C-alpha positions in Angstrom: 113.5 83.0 98.0 111.3 80.4 96.4 107.9 80.8 94.9 106.4 79.0 97.9 108.0 81.4 100.3 106.7 84.3 98.2 103.1 83.0 98.4 103.5 82.5 102.2 104.6 86.1 102.4 101.5 87.1 100.3 99.3 85.4 102.9 101.0 87.0 105.8 101.3 90.5 104.4 97.8 91.1 102.9 94.3 90.6 104.2 92.2 87.8 102.7 90.0 90.2 100.6 93.0 91.9 99.1 94.6 88.5 98.2 91.3 87.4 96.6 91.0 90.6 94.7 94.6 90.4 93.5 94.2 86.8 92.2 91.0 87.6 90.5 92.4 90.8 88.9 95.4 89.0 87.5 93.3 86.1 86.2 90.9 88.5 84.5 93.7 90.6 83.0 95.4 87.5 81.5 92.2 87.1 79.3 90.9 90.6 79.0 93.9 92.8 78.5 95.8 92.9 75.2 99.2 92.4 77.0 97.8 90.2 79.8 98.6 92.8 82.5 96.0 94.7 84.6 95.0 98.2 83.5 94.2 101.1 85.9 90.6 100.8 85.0 90.6 97.1 85.9 92.3 97.8 89.3 89.6 100.4 90.1 86.8 97.9 89.1 88.2 95.0 91.1 88.9 97.2 94.1 85.3 98.4 94.1 84.0 94.9 93.6 86.0 93.4 96.4 85.8 96.6 98.6 89.5 96.9 99.0 91.8 99.9 98.7 92.6 100.5 95.1 96.0 101.9 95.9 97.0 98.7 97.7 95.5 96.5 94.9 97.3 98.6 92.3 100.6 98.3 94.2 100.3 94.5 94.0 100.4 94.7 90.2 102.9 97.6 90.0 100.5 100.4 89.4 100.7 103.5 91.7 97.8 105.9 91.9 97.8 109.5 93.0 94.8 111.9 93.0 95.5 115.5 92.0 94.8 117.7 95.0 91.5 119.4 94.8 90.2 117.2 91.9 88.8 113.8 91.2 91.4 113.1 88.6 93.8 110.2 89.2 97.2 109.7 87.7 98.6 106.2 87.4 102.3 105.3 87.2 103.3 101.9 86.0 106.3 100.8 88.0 106.7 97.6 85.9 106.6 99.0 82.4 108.1 102.5 83.2 110.1 102.1 86.4 111.9 105.5 85.8 108.6 107.2 86.6 108.1 105.3 89.9 110.6 107.4 91.7 111.5 106.9 95.4 109.9 110.2 96.2 106.6 109.1 94.6 106.7 105.7 96.4 107.3 107.5 99.7 104.1 109.5 99.2 102.0 106.4 99.5 101.1 104.7 102.8 102.8 101.7 104.2 100.3 99.2 102.8 100.9 100.5 99.2 104.7 100.4 99.7 104.5 96.8 100.9 102.3 95.8 98.0 104.6 97.4 95.5 107.6 95.8 97.1 106.0 92.4 97.0 105.1 93.0 93.3 108.7 94.0 92.4 110.2 91.1 94.3 107.8 88.7 92.5 108.8 90.2 89.2 112.5 89.8 89.9 112.0 86.2 91.1 110.3 85.2 87.8 112.0 87.6 85.4 115.5 88.2 86.7 117.3 91.2 85.3 120.3 90.5 83.1 123.7 90.8 84.8 125.8 93.5 83.3 129.6 92.9 83.3 
C-alpha cells in the first residue's frame, strides 16, 4: 500500500465533510497541541464546527469516545498512545463508521511508522 492508495481510500471511505474536518483537525493540532496530536476537546470542537459525528472524527485520529450510560460524561481512549486500552471489545461497541475510521488511522500509522520487527 502506498500513501497515494491510502488517500484514495480516504476519499472512498469517508464523506467530504468528514474528510475536510479530519484534515483541518490534524492541521490545527500540529500547531496548537504540545505534541502535535489532536486532543479529545479538539475532536469535539471540529466535529461541532463541521457538523460531523465526533466518534467518526475521533476514530480518524485514533481517539475512541464512549458516553457513560445515563450521564453526559464522555470517556476517551487513545488507541495510538495507549493501544492496550483500545481493546477489541471496546472497538466492537462502536458503529461501523467508527471502526472503519479507526482502522484507517491505524493503517496510516503503520504505513508511516512501521513497528520494529522482533526476532
